[in-house]
N, C-alpha and C positions, 0 to 999 in steps of 0.2 A: 577437213577431216580425211582420214586415210581412205583412199580409193574413191572418194566422192567426185574427184576431178576426172572427168572423162575426156580423153583426147583421141584424135583420130588413130594414133598408133595402136591403141588398145583394141579398137574394133578391127582394124586391118590385120593386126597380129592374130586375132582369132580366126579371121576368114582365110588368111593365106599362109599361116604357119601352123596353127593348131588343127590342121585338117589333113594330116598325112599319116600313113602307117610306115614306120621306120623299117628299113631293111638294108642289106648290104648293097654294094655297087657304088656308083658315084653320087655325090650330093644332089645334083640336079635330077638324076634318075629317081632319087628318093622323094623329091618334092613334086615333080610335075604330074605323074599319073593320079595320085590321090587328090591334089588340088583340083584338077580337072573334074574328078569324080564328085567332089563335094560341091563344086559350082553347079554341076548337073542336079544334085540333090536339092540345092537351094531353088532351082528353077522348076523342079518337078511339080506338076499340077496336083498330084495326090497329097502333097503336104500343104496346100494352100488353105485347106479347111482348118479352122481353129482347133478342132478335135484331134488333128494329126500333128500339131506343133510340138507337143510333148515328145512324141515318138521321134520326130525329126531332130529335136534338140538332143535327145539321148543318143541317137546314132552318131551325131557329130561329136558329142563329148567322148564317147567311147573311142572314136577315131583319134581324137585329140591326144589322148594319153599315150598313143603309140610313138609319136615323134618328139614331142617336147620333153626335154630333160628337166623336169621340175626340181629335182634335187639340186642340180647345178645352178639353175636360175635362182632358186631360193638363197643359196649360199652367196652367189654373186650380188644379189639384191641387198643382202645384209652387210656386205663389205666388211669393214673392220669389226662390226658388232657381232659377227658370227662367233667370235671367241667367247661372247657373253652367254651363249646358249649351251645348255647341256645337250647330249645326244637325244634325250627324250623330248626336250623342248624344240629342238630342230626338226624332229620328225613330226611333231604336232603342228608346227608352223608350215612345214612343207605340205602336209595333208590338207589343211584348211586353205592354204594359198592356192593349191592346185584346184580344189573344188570351186573356190570363189572365182578364180579366173574363168573357169569353164562356164559356171552359171551366169556370171555377170555379162561376159562379152558374147557368148553364144546367143543369149537372149536378145542382146542389143543388135547383134549381127542379123538375126532373123527379121528384125524390124526394119533395118536400114539397108539391106542388100538391094542394089539397083542394077542388077545385070552387069556388074563389072566384069572385065576380061583381064587375063594375065598374059603378058608377053615375057618369055624367058630370055634374058639377054646374055648372061655370061656366068661361067663357073670358074672361080679362081682357086686353085689348090695352093694354099699358103704353105702348108707342110704336108707330110703324109697323113696327118690326123686332124688337120684344120682346113676349113674351106670357107669361101665367101661367095654366096650365090646372089646374083643381081636379077631383079625382075622389074617390070613396069606394069602398073595397074592402070588400065584405060577407063576413064569415066567421063560422063557428060560434063561434069563440073571441073574437069582438068585431070591430066595424067599425074600419077604419083609413083615415085621410085621407092621400091621396098627391097632392102638387102638383108640377107640372112647370114648369120655366123653359125657355122656348124662344126661339129667335131666327130671323129670316129672313135668309138669305144666298143670293144668286144665285137668288132666286125659290123657295127651298126652306126649309121650316121644319124645324128640328132641335132636339133636346133637349140642353141643356148642363148641367143640374142637375136633381135630383129631391129632394124633401123628404118624408120619411115621419114623420108626427107631429112635424113641425118640425125633424127632423134632416136636415141637408144631406149628400148623398153627397160633394160636392166637399170640404166641410170635414172630413169623416171621413178621406178619403184625404190631404188636405193635412196633417193632424195626423200621420198615419203617415209620410208622406214626409219631413216636417220633422224628425222624430225621428232619421231616418237622415242626412239631408243637413246637419244641424247640425254633425256631426263628420266625416262621410264625404264622399268625392268622388262625382260623378254616376255614374261607372262602378260604384260599389258598389251603388247603388240598382238600376241596370239588371241587374246580376248577380243580386241577390236575387230580382228578379221573374222572371228567366230560370230560376233554380233552382226557384222556386215553381211555375212553369208545368210544368217537367219532373215535379215531384211530382204535380201535378194530372192530367197526362196518364197517368202511370203508374197512378194510382188508377182512372182511367176504364178503362184497358186491363185492369186486374185484374178489374174488375166484369164485363167483357164475356167474359172467358176462362172 
């Protein structure tokens, strides 16, 4: 079922990509300070109490929206099926996909964060408006390479894909979306994501009660 398969790329995507506020300058300059800040928030003792988890989650999610280009990610994840969506359907899908990614993976991230550290390795400017940033996440269970595809638009760098050990976030969701859209209409995919979001929010509420 769509999005039921959880893989490491999704969790790390949320920890190390969806935690930065976008601004001008070079790509690496956009990633490093906010990532370091969020790692500090994850370690902050004031958020260890269960009553503070909702606040911690909301702060991270608001930060998430600053860097990640959800519109481009949604279009790339749809691939050739993008043409099947009306502008209204595309907006609906983008909205629910954005919220679902945040709710699902930030919640999982808060559960599984184990004091990982990030080493910033290199910044490759492919063109004036595209870049590839390489990092290494050091963990007790083994280091992991995470690379970011970024683009410059209106003077702001944003992430439009992330690869963990060579696995692309975009390709992962494109495969899942294609399996549905091959036989179903756009509204079916939108409905599935909406239902999945309700399940996710119900699970979060149950944890807080």
